[in-house]
C-alpha positions in Angstrom: 53.0 -35.1 47.3 49.6 -34.3 48.4 46.5 -34.8 46.4 43.2 -33.8 47.2 39.9 -35.0 45.2 36.5 -33.7 45.1 34.0 -36.3 43.9 31.4 -34.4 42.0 28.6 -37.1 41.5 25.7 -38.1 43.4 26.4 -41.5 42.3 29.7 -42.3 44.8 30.3 -45.3 42.6 29.7 -43.6 39.3 31.8 -43.2 35.9 33.9 -40.2 37.1 34.4 -41.8 40.5 36.1 -44.7 39.0 38.4 -42.5 36.7 39.4 -40.3 39.7 40.2 -43.9 41.7 42.5 -45.4 39.5 44.5 -42.1 39.1 44.7 -41.6 42.8 45.5 -45.8 43.5 48.2 -45.2 40.9 49.3 -41.8 42.7 49.3 -43.9 46.1 51.9 -46.4 44.6 53.6 -43.7 43.8 53.6 -42.4 47.7 51.4 -39.3 47.0 49.3 -38.9 50.5 45.5 -38.4 49.0 42.4 -36.6 50.4 39.3 -37.2 49.5 36.0 -35.2 49.8 32.1 -36.4 48.5 30.8 -33.1 47.5 26.6 -34.4 47.6 27.8 -35.7 51.6 28.5 -32.3 52.2 26.3 -29.2 53.0 27.2 -26.0 51.2 26.0 -23.3 48.8 27.3 -21.2 45.8 28.9 -18.0 46.3 26.8 -15.6 47.5 28.4 -12.3 45.7 29.1 -10.5 49.8 32.7 -9.7 48.4 34.0 -10.3 51.7 37.1 -11.5 50.5 37.9 -8.9 48.7 37.3 -6.1 51.4 37.4 -7.8 54.9 39.3 -11.2 54.8 41.7 -13.7 52.5 39.5 -16.5 52.5 35.8 -17.4 51.9 33.9 -16.1 54.6 31.1 -18.5 54.5 30.9 -21.4 56.9 30.1 -24.5 56.1 31.4 -28.1 54.9 33.0 -26.4 52.3 35.3 -24.4 54.7 37.4 -27.4 55.1 37.5 -28.0 51.6 38.8 -24.8 50.5 41.4 -24.4 53.5 43.1 -27.9 52.1 43.1 -27.1 48.4 46.0 -24.7 50.0 48.3 -27.0 50.8 47.8 -29.6 48.0 50.1 -29.7 45.5 47.7 -31.6 42.9 43.6 -31.1 42.5 41.5 -33.8 41.6 38.2 -33.0 39.9 35.7 -35.7 39.4 32.2 -34.9 37.8 29.9 -35.6 35.4 28.5 -33.5 32.4 24.7 -32.8 33.2 22.9 -30.1 31.0 26.2 -29.5 29.3 28.5 -28.5 32.2 29.6 -30.6 35.5 27.4 -31.2 38.1 25.3 -28.7 40.3 27.9 -29.7 43.5 31.1 -28.7 41.6 29.6 -25.8 39.9 29.2 -24.7 43.6 32.4 -25.3 44.6 33.8 -23.8 41.4 32.2 -20.3 42.7 33.2 -20.7 46.4 37.1 -20.5 44.7 36.5 -17.1 44.0 37.9 -16.1 46.7 41.4 -17.7 45.7 41.9 -14.1 44.1 42.5 -10.9 46.0 40.9 -8.1 44.9 40.3 -7.1 41.7 36.9 -8.2 39.4 35.9 -8.1 35.7 38.4 -8.4 32.8 41.6 -8.7 35.4 41.0 -11.1 38.0 43.0 -10.2 41.0 46.3 -11.7 41.7 45.9 -15.5 43.4 46.4 -16.1 47.0 47.7 -19.5 46.3 51.3 -20.5 45.7 52.2 -21.1 42.3 52.7 -24.4 40.9 49.5 -26.7 41.3 48.5 -29.2 39.1 44.9 -30.1 38.4 43.1 -33.0 36.7 39.9 -32.6 35.5 37.9 -36.0 35.3 34.7 -36.0 33.4 32.0 -38.8 32.1 29.4 -38.2 29.8 26.6 -39.8 28.2 27.2 -37.9 24.4 29.5 -38.6 21.8 33.2 -37.2 22.2 32.0 -34.5 19.8 30.0 -32.7 22.5 30.9 -30.4 25.4 34.4 -29.8 24.3 34.0 -26.2 25.7 33.6 -27.4 29.5 37.3 -28.7 30.1 38.9 -25.1 28.7 36.4 -23.1 30.8 38.1 -24.8 33.9 41.3 -24.9 33.3 41.2 -21.2 32.5 39.7 -20.9 36.0 41.9 -22.8 37.9 44.9 -20.9 35.7 43.6 -17.6 37.1 44.6 -19.6 40.9 48.3 -20.3 39.7 47.6 -24.5 38.7 50.2 -23.7 35.9 49.5 -27.5 34.6 46.2 -29.1 33.9 45.1 -32.6 32.5 41.9 -33.6 31.5 40.8 -37.1 31.4 37.7 -38.0 29.8 35.2 -40.6 28.6 32.1 -40.2 26.4 28.9 -42.4 25.9 29.0 -43.6 29.2 25.7 -43.3 31.8 24.8 -46.2 33.9 27.6 -46.4 36.4 30.5 -48.5 35.9 30.0 -48.4 31.9 33.4 -46.8 31.8 35.0 -50.2 32.8 33.6 -51.8 30.1 33.5 -49.4 27.4 36.4 -47.4 27.9 39.5 -49.5 30.3 41.9 -47.4 28.0 40.7 -44.3 29.5 41.6 -46.0 32.9 44.8 -47.1 31.9 45.3 -43.6 30.9 44.5 -42.2 34.3 47.3 -45.0 35.8 49.8 -43.6 33.4 49.1 -40.0 34.1 49.6 -40.4 37.9 52.9 -42.0 37.1 53.9 -39.1 34.8 52.9 -36.4 37.9 53.8 -38.3 40.9 56.3 -40.7 39.4 59.6 -38.7 39.8 60.3 -39.1 43.2 56.4 -39.1 44.7 57.0 -34.9 45.8 57.1 -31.8 44.5 
């Protein structure tokens, strides 16, 4: 099983990364191959609405550090997106990445997005850490689950922790979410380690 993880926090050892790593380490124990990218070490921008991916080519025409990430997603079974919640949504780096995934859809816009250019059956693991209590920002995950559903991510899973601000707080305040991450990796990867 091939897994790609995008770390979308400027704090490389922050709470969302710790949660993602608990999942990835357990996945490796089940034989998964893991590739990671730190979004804040990459140089790229969001979508420029050039529409070349709808009219000229079947991928994002922009050439920058995100190109290899977008290409790699075509080959993965599981995509892990790990980010903090800033100002009611995922980090700016993660939002810019999501804009660029627009190229995964063929021609068609508006209420009916184009057909996905990705193979069906991929899984999304959405990892978020937030400072607010649990009742805040519940709308974030459904929005991204919907976007990636357009691309053929048939299954999606949420790993979320709340009321953590300082890097590493998840270890002391929410050890249960780290155990949940390990259980989820076993659920996804423990079935023979392949799709």
